[in-house]
C-alpha positions as CSV (number, residue, x, y, z in Angstrom):
1,M,-94.4,-61.1,102.9
2,S,-93.4,-58.1,100.9
3,D,-96.7,-56.4,101.8
4,V,-96.0,-57.0,105.5
5,L,-92.5,-55.7,105.2
6,T,-93.7,-52.6,103.4
7,L,-96.3,-52.0,106.1
8,I,-93.7,-52.3,108.8
9,V,-91.3,-49.9,107.0
10,K,-94.0,-47.3,106.4
11,T,-95.0,-47.5,110.1
12,I,-91.6,-47.2,111.7
13,T,-90.5,-44.4,109.4
14,Q,-93.3,-42.2,110.8
15,A,-91.4,-39.6,112.9
16,P,-93.7,-39.9,116.0
17,I,-93.5,-43.7,116.0
18,F,-89.8,-43.8,115.2
19,L,-88.8,-41.5,118.1
20,S,-91.2,-43.2,120.4
21,L,-89.4,-46.5,119.7
22,V,-86.1,-44.7,120.4
23,T,-87.5,-43.6,123.7
24,L,-88.8,-47.2,124.4
25,V,-85.4,-48.8,123.7
26,G,-83.5,-46.2,125.7
27,L,-85.8,-46.7,128.8
28,L,-85.7,-50.5,128.5
29,L,-81.9,-50.4,128.4
30,Q,-81.9,-48.3,131.6
31,R,-84.3,-50.9,133.2
32,K,-86.9,-48.3,134.0
33,K,-90.2,-49.3,135.6
34,V,-93.2,-50.0,133.4
35,H,-95.1,-46.8,134.4
36,E,-91.9,-44.8,133.6
37,I,-91.6,-46.4,130.2
38,L,-95.2,-45.8,129.4
39,D,-95.0,-42.2,130.5
40,G,-91.9,-41.6,128.4
41,V,-93.2,-43.3,125.2
42,V,-96.7,-41.7,125.3
43,K,-95.3,-38.2,125.9
44,T,-92.8,-38.6,123.1
45,L,-95.5,-39.8,120.8
46,V,-97.9,-37.0,121.7
47,G,-95.2,-34.4,121.7
48,M,-93.9,-35.3,118.2
49,T,-97.5,-35.5,116.9
50,M,-98.0,-31.9,118.3
51,L,-94.8,-30.8,116.6
52,S,-96.0,-32.3,113.3
53,T,-99.4,-30.8,113.7
54,G,-98.0,-27.4,114.4
55,S,-95.6,-27.6,111.5
56,G,-98.5,-28.6,109.2
57,L,-100.5,-25.6,110.3
58,L,-97.6,-23.3,109.6
59,T,-97.3,-24.6,106.0
60,S,-101.0,-25.0,105.2
61,T,-101.9,-21.5,106.2
62,L,-99.0,-19.8,104.3
63,T,-98.6,-21.9,101.2
64,P,-102.0,-21.2,99.4
65,V,-101.5,-17.4,99.8
66,I,-97.9,-17.6,98.5
67,Q,-99.0,-19.8,95.6
68,K,-101.7,-17.3,94.7
69,L,-99.2,-14.5,94.8
70,N,-97.0,-16.5,92.4
71,E,-100.0,-17.0,90.1
72,V,-100.9,-13.3,90.1
73,A,-97.2,-12.4,89.4
74,G,-97.7,-14.3,86.1
75,V,-94.2,-15.7,85.6
76,Q,-92.8,-19.2,85.2
77,G,-90.9,-20.2,88.3
78,V,-90.3,-22.6,91.1
79,V,-91.4,-22.8,94.7
80,P,-88.9,-24.5,97.1
81,Q,-91.3,-26.6,99.2
82,N,-89.9,-29.8,100.7
83,F,-93.1,-31.5,101.7
84,S,-94.8,-31.1,98.3
85,V,-91.8,-32.3,96.3
86,Y,-91.1,-35.1,98.7
87,G,-94.7,-36.3,98.2
88,T,-94.2,-36.3,94.4
89,M,-91.1,-38.5,94.8
90,L,-92.7,-40.8,97.3
91,S,-95.8,-41.4,95.1
92,E,-93.6,-42.7,92.3
93,Y,-90.4,-44.0,93.9
94,A,-91.2,-45.0,97.4
95,T,-89.1,-48.2,97.3
96,A,-85.9,-46.3,96.4
97,V,-86.5,-43.5,98.9
98,V,-87.2,-45.7,101.9
99,M,-84.5,-48.2,101.2
100,A,-81.9,-45.4,100.8
101,F,-83.2,-43.9,104.0
102,L,-82.8,-47.2,106.0
103,L,-79.3,-47.7,104.6
104,G,-78.4,-44.2,105.5
105,F,-79.6,-44.7,109.1
106,V,-77.6,-47.9,109.5
107,I,-74.5,-46.2,108.1
108,N,-75.0,-43.3,110.6
109,L,-75.1,-45.7,113.5
110,L,-72.0,-47.5,112.3
111,L,-70.1,-44.3,111.8
112,V,-71.0,-43.1,115.3
113,R,-69.7,-46.3,116.7
114,V,-66.4,-46.5,114.8
115,V,-65.4,-42.8,114.3
116,P,-63.1,-41.9,117.2
117,W,-63.8,-38.2,117.3
118,K,-66.3,-37.1,119.9
119,Q,-67.4,-34.2,117.6
120,C,-68.7,-36.8,115.1
121,K,-70.7,-39.0,117.5
122,N,-74.2,-37.7,116.5
123,V,-77.2,-39.9,116.0
124,Y,-79.5,-38.3,113.5
125,L,-83.1,-38.6,114.7
126,T,-85.0,-36.2,112.5
127,V,-86.6,-38.9,110.5
128,H,-88.9,-36.9,108.2
129,V,-86.1,-34.6,107.2
130,A,-83.8,-37.6,106.5
131,L,-86.6,-39.1,104.3
132,I,-86.9,-35.9,102.3
133,L,-83.1,-35.8,101.8
134,S,-83.2,-39.4,100.7
135,S,-85.8,-38.5,98.0
136,F,-83.6,-35.7,96.8
137,L,-80.5,-37.8,96.7
138,C,-82.3,-40.5,94.7
139,A,-83.5,-38.0,92.2
140,A,-80.2,-36.1,91.9
141,T,-77.8,-39.1,91.8
142,S,-79.9,-40.9,89.2
143,A,-79.8,-37.7,87.1
144,A,-76.1,-37.2,87.6
145,F,-75.1,-40.8,86.4
146,G,-78.0,-41.7,84.2
147,W,-79.2,-44.5,86.5
148,E,-82.8,-45.6,87.1
149,I,-84.1,-44.2,90.3
150,V,-85.3,-47.6,91.6
151,S,-81.9,-49.4,91.1
152,V,-79.1,-50.7,93.3
153,P,-76.5,-48.1,92.2
154,T,-78.9,-45.2,93.0
155,I,-80.1,-46.6,96.3
156,V,-76.6,-47.5,97.5
157,T,-75.0,-44.2,96.5
158,S,-77.9,-42.2,98.0
159,G,-77.8,-44.2,101.2
160,V,-74.0,-43.8,101.7
161,L,-74.3,-40.0,101.0
162,L,-77.2,-39.7,103.4
163,G,-75.4,-41.6,106.2
164,C,-72.2,-39.6,105.9
165,Y,-74.1,-36.2,105.8
166,N,-76.2,-37.2,108.8
167,T,-73.1,-38.0,110.8
168,F,-70.7,-35.3,109.9
169,S,-73.0,-32.2,109.3
170,P,-74.2,-32.3,112.9
171,A,-70.6,-32.3,113.9
172,I,-70.3,-28.9,112.2
173,A,-73.5,-27.8,114.1
174,R,-71.9,-28.8,117.5
175,L,-69.4,-26.0,117.0
176,Y,-72.2,-23.5,117.5
177,T,-74.9,-25.5,119.4
178,K,-72.8,-26.7,122.3
179,D,-72.7,-23.2,123.9
180,V,-76.5,-23.1,124.0
181,T,-77.4,-26.8,124.7
182,G,-74.5,-27.8,127.0
183,D,-73.6,-30.2,124.2
184,N,-76.5,-32.5,125.2
185,Y,-77.9,-32.4,121.7
186,T,-77.2,-30.8,118.4
187,L,-79.0,-29.7,115.2
188,G,-80.0,-32.5,112.8
189,H,-82.0,-31.0,109.9
190,Q,-80.9,-29.5,106.5
191,L,-79.6,-26.3,108.2
192,Q,-76.3,-27.3,109.8
193,I,-74.0,-25.7,107.2
194,G,-76.4,-22.8,106.5
195,T,-76.7,-22.0,110.2
196,G,-72.9,-22.2,110.6
197,L,-72.6,-19.6,107.8
198,A,-75.2,-17.4,109.6
199,V,-73.3,-17.6,112.8
200,L,-70.1,-16.4,111.2
201,L,-72.1,-13.5,109.6
202,A,-73.8,-12.7,113.0
203,K,-70.4,-12.5,114.7
204,A,-69.1,-10.1,112.0
205,V,-72.0,-7.6,112.1
206,G,-73.4,-7.9,115.6
207,N,-72.7,-8.1,119.4
208,P,-74.0,-11.0,121.5
209,D,-74.4,-8.6,124.4
210,E,-77.2,-6.9,122.5
211,D,-79.5,-9.9,123.1
212,A,-82.8,-9.5,121.3
213,D,-84.7,-11.1,124.3
214,K,-83.3,-8.4,126.6
215,I,-84.3,-5.4,124.5
216,K,-86.2,-2.9,126.7
217,L,-89.4,-2.0,124.9
218,P,-91.5,1.0,125.8
219,K,-94.0,0.5,128.5
220,G,-97.1,-1.1,127.0
221,L,-95.0,-3.0,124.4
222,D,-93.4,-5.4,126.9
223,V,-96.1,-7.8,125.9
224,L,-94.4,-8.2,122.5
225,K,-91.6,-10.1,124.1
226,D,-94.0,-13.0,124.4
227,V,-93.4,-14.6,121.1
228,T,-97.0,-15.9,120.9
229,V,-98.5,-12.4,121.4
230,A,-95.9,-10.9,119.0
231,M,-96.7,-13.4,116.2
232,A,-100.5,-13.0,116.8
233,I,-100.1,-9.3,116.0
234,L,-97.5,-9.6,113.3
235,M,-98.7,-12.6,111.2
236,P,-102.2,-11.2,110.5
237,L,-100.6,-8.0,109.2
238,I,-98.2,-10.0,107.0
239,F,-101.1,-12.1,105.6
240,I,-103.2,-9.0,105.0
241,G,-100.2,-7.3,103.3
242,M,-99.8,-10.3,100.9
243,G,-103.6,-10.3,100.3
244,L,-103.5,-6.6,99.3
245,A,-100.7,-7.4,96.8
246,I,-102.8,-10.3,95.3
247,G,-106.1,-8.4,95.2
248,E,-109.5,-8.9,96.6
249,S,-110.7,-11.3,93.8
250,G,-107.7,-13.6,94.1
251,I,-108.0,-13.9,97.9
252,Q,-111.8,-14.3,97.7
253,E,-111.2,-17.5,95.7
254,L,-109.2,-18.9,98.6
255,A,-111.6,-17.5,101.3
256,G,-114.7,-19.1,99.8
257,S,-117.8,-17.8,101.6
258,N,-115.7,-15.9,104.2
259,Q,-115.0,-12.2,104.0
260,W,-111.5,-12.0,102.5
261,I,-109.9,-9.6,105.1
262,V,-111.3,-11.6,107.9
263,W,-110.0,-14.8,106.3
264,L,-106.5,-13.4,106.0
265,F,-106.6,-12.3,109.6
266,L,-107.7,-15.8,110.8
267,Q,-104.9,-17.3,108.6
268,G,-102.4,-15.2,110.5
269,I,-104.0,-16.4,113.8
270,S,-103.9,-20.0,112.7
271,F,-100.2,-19.6,111.8
272,T,-99.6,-18.4,115.3
273,A,-101.6,-21.3,116.8
274,G,-99.5,-23.7,114.8
275,F,-96.3,-22.2,116.1
276,T,-97.6,-22.4,119.7
277,I,-98.6,-26.0,119.3
278,L,-95.2,-26.8,117.8
279,L,-93.3,-25.3,120.7
280,A,-95.5,-27.1,123.3
281,G,-94.8,-30.4,121.5
282,V,-91.1,-29.7,121.4
283,R,-91.0,-29.2,125.1
284,M,-93.0,-32.4,125.8
285,F,-91.0,-34.8,123.7
286,I,-87.5,-33.4,124.3
287,N,-88.0,-33.8,128.1
288,Q,-88.6,-37.5,127.5
289,L,-86.3,-38.3,124.6
290,L,-83.0,-36.9,126.0
291,P,-83.0,-38.9,129.2
292,A,-84.1,-42.0,127.3
293,F,-81.4,-41.5,124.7
294,K,-78.8,-41.8,127.4
295,G,-79.6,-45.6,127.6
296,I,-78.8,-46.0,123.9
297,A,-75.7,-43.8,124.0
298,D,-74.2,-45.7,127.0
299,K,-74.9,-49.1,125.5
300,Y,-74.1,-48.8,121.8
301,A,-72.6,-45.5,121.1
302,H,-70.8,-44.2,124.1
303,G,-70.5,-40.4,124.2
304,S,-73.0,-39.8,121.3
305,I,-75.7,-37.2,121.4
306,P,-78.9,-36.9,119.3
307,A,-79.2,-34.6,116.3
308,L,-82.7,-33.1,116.4
309,D,-85.2,-31.0,114.5
310,C,-84.6,-27.3,114.2
311,A,-87.8,-26.5,116.1
312,I,-86.1,-27.7,119.3
313,F,-84.1,-24.5,119.2
314,Y,-86.9,-22.0,118.8
315,P,-87.7,-21.6,122.6
316,L,-84.0,-20.6,123.2
317,S,-84.8,-17.1,121.8
318,G,-88.4,-16.3,121.0
319,T,-87.5,-12.7,119.9
320,G,-84.5,-13.9,117.9
321,A,-86.7,-16.5,116.1
322,M,-89.2,-13.8,115.3
323,L,-86.5,-11.4,113.9
324,G,-85.0,-14.2,111.9
325,F,-88.4,-15.1,110.4
326,I,-89.2,-11.4,109.4
327,S,-85.7,-10.8,107.9
328,A,-85.8,-14.1,106.1
329,A,-89.1,-13.2,104.5
330,C,-87.6,-9.9,103.3
331,G,-84.5,-11.8,101.9
332,A,-86.7,-14.2,100.1
333,L,-88.8,-11.5,98.5
334,L,-85.7,-9.6,97.4
335,A,-84.3,-12.8,95.8
336,M,-87.6,-13.2,93.9
337,V,-87.3,-9.6,92.7
338,V,-83.7,-10.1,91.6
339,T,-84.6,-13.3,89.6
340,I,-87.4,-11.3,87.8
341,V,-85.5,-8.0,87.2
342,F,-82.4,-9.7,85.9
343,Q,-84.4,-12.2,83.8
344,M,-82.8,-15.2,85.3
345,P,-83.7,-18.5,83.6
346,I,-85.8,-19.5,86.7
347,V,-87.8,-17.2,88.9
348,V,-87.6,-18.4,92.5
349,F,-90.6,-17.6,94.6
350,P,-90.4,-17.3,98.4
351,S,-90.3,-20.7,100.2
352,P,-92.6,-21.1,103.2
353,N,-90.3,-23.8,104.5
354,V,-87.2,-21.6,104.3
355,V,-88.8,-18.4,105.5
356,V,-90.4,-20.0,108.6
357,F,-88.3,-22.9,109.7
358,D,-84.9,-21.8,108.5
359,G,-85.5,-18.2,109.2
360,M,-86.4,-18.8,112.9
361,T,-83.5,-21.1,113.4
362,L,-81.1,-18.6,111.8
363,G,-82.5,-15.9,114.0
364,V,-82.0,-17.9,117.2
365,F,-78.3,-18.5,116.5
366,G,-77.8,-15.1,114.9
367,N,-79.0,-13.6,118.2
368,K,-76.9,-15.9,120.3
369,Y,-73.7,-14.9,118.5
370,G,-74.5,-11.4,117.3
371,G,-77.5,-10.1,119.2
372,W,-80.5,-8.5,117.5
373,K,-78.3,-7.3,114.6
374,G,-77.0,-10.8,114.1
375,A,-80.5,-12.3,114.1
376,I,-81.6,-9.9,111.3
377,A,-78.4,-10.3,109.3
378,A,-78.4,-14.1,109.6
379,G,-82.0,-14.4,108.4
380,F,-81.9,-11.8,105.6
381,V,-78.5,-12.6,104.0
382,T,-78.6,-16.4,104.3
383,V,-82.1,-16.8,103.0
384,F,-81.5,-14.3,100.2
385,L,-78.5,-16.3,99.1
386,V,-80.3,-19.7,99.5
387,H,-83.1,-18.6,97.2
388,L,-80.8,-17.3,94.5
389,L,-78.9,-20.5,94.5
390,V,-82.1,-22.5,93.8
391,V,-81.7,-21.3,90.2
392,F,-78.7,-23.7,90.0
393,L,-80.2,-26.4,92.3
394,Y,-83.4,-26.9,90.4
395,P,-81.9,-28.3,87.2
396,L,-80.0,-31.0,89.1
397,T,-83.2,-32.7,90.3
398,G,-83.7,-34.9,87.3
399,V,-87.3,-36.2,86.9
400,L,-88.5,-33.4,89.2
401,Y,-87.2,-30.6,87.0
402,G,-90.0,-28.6,85.3
403,G,-92.7,-29.5,87.8
404,G,-92.6,-26.1,89.5
405,L,-91.4,-27.4,92.9
406,T,-88.0,-28.1,94.3
407,Y,-86.3,-28.7,97.6
408,S,-85.9,-26.1,100.3
409,Q,-83.7,-25.5,103.4
410,T,-80.3,-23.9,103.4
411,D,-78.1,-26.9,102.9
412,Y,-79.7,-27.9,99.7
413,S,-78.5,-24.7,98.1
414,L,-75.3,-24.2,100.0
415,F,-74.0,-27.8,100.2
416,W,-75.9,-30.2,97.9
417,M,-76.1,-27.9,94.9
418,P,-72.3,-27.6,94.5
419,F,-71.7,-31.2,95.5
420,M,-74.3,-32.5,93.0
421,S,-72.9,-30.2,90.3
422,V,-69.5,-31.9,90.7
423,L,-71.1,-35.4,90.5
424,S,-73.1,-34.3,87.4
425,G,-69.8,-33.2,85.9
426,V,-68.2,-36.5,86.7
427,G,-71.2,-38.3,85.2
428,H,-70.9,-36.2,82.0
429,L,-67.2,-36.9,81.7
430,L,-67.8,-40.6,82.0
431,G,-70.6,-40.4,79.4
432,L,-73.2,-41.6,81.8
433,S,-75.5,-38.6,81.7
């Protein structure tokens, strides 16, 4: 029986399947015809799979080059990389992680139903991100209070924290997403607070009238306003630049039998392909999920909206996303230099997750509220700060500390680091840790 339950839990917590089930329930509640239900469920499943495939390409092409750069630098440090550190937790503590996730999801639904404020009626649907956060909370709360990870206190505490965060942080996001989405959906990731900070920064330094997507480029360069073309030109150059910093011998190890410059070029093109697949998947599943979600909202959580993956927002400003990505990469590199030059206890290497996913999201909203200057400032300053704060985040991760990997995304540094520092202080005062 336990094996069957484990299989069911592992199946429904797969993001494509979970969101397809959400679409199915929503369409059934609206009494849609069979062919309409089939169309919606299949396109949600395929669209989410495309998003996951695209995201995987982004990470898989960039990560080995960055890791090799870290190796060549010859220092002891940490790479903020969500998927890798989540895999480590899941391999050892899957029971705690999944149970805390399920408890958090139930609490989110209950809060959405009982909290009277419209701003807080947000159903968190970014399943894979919630699972990653669940793994962090299990590691961090067990370390703070000296509990076993697979224990009732750790699971319950982590689940409650997860459910509250997944309800109330999207409420913060609605303050800045409603003007671009019509308040039909909001951000549900680990970027809500970080992007809010970036929006304030963009307003301070930029002008929304200077929209990056409306920048008049010289004739012949208009093609660069197409984000796919721009990235297809930019990314190979970035990869080749990192390759030159590493050296021919180091890159040749990664390239195998391929010529190393050609391999770097193709990595840049693969990165662009991943991004293009991701955007196509976003468009496909969002067109099915939003109408279907109306059935759930009307039936069980009237007035609620879905909180969705950050990739949903990339198409809102292709140029803004690109500027955010470039400036985020610069901010991450500067943070690495600072941790080395000032001999900080931990050297923080650039995070592919933060540079790509966070950077592009920050760029979109930075551009919305501060034009092209806002996009650049949002990506650079926020990501620089996030990387520096990893120095203080990393020691809070208990069993994961010392493994060379830690959690990425803005809110881990900007929200969970100070929050868990307080909990650790409480645990110390109580003699639990």
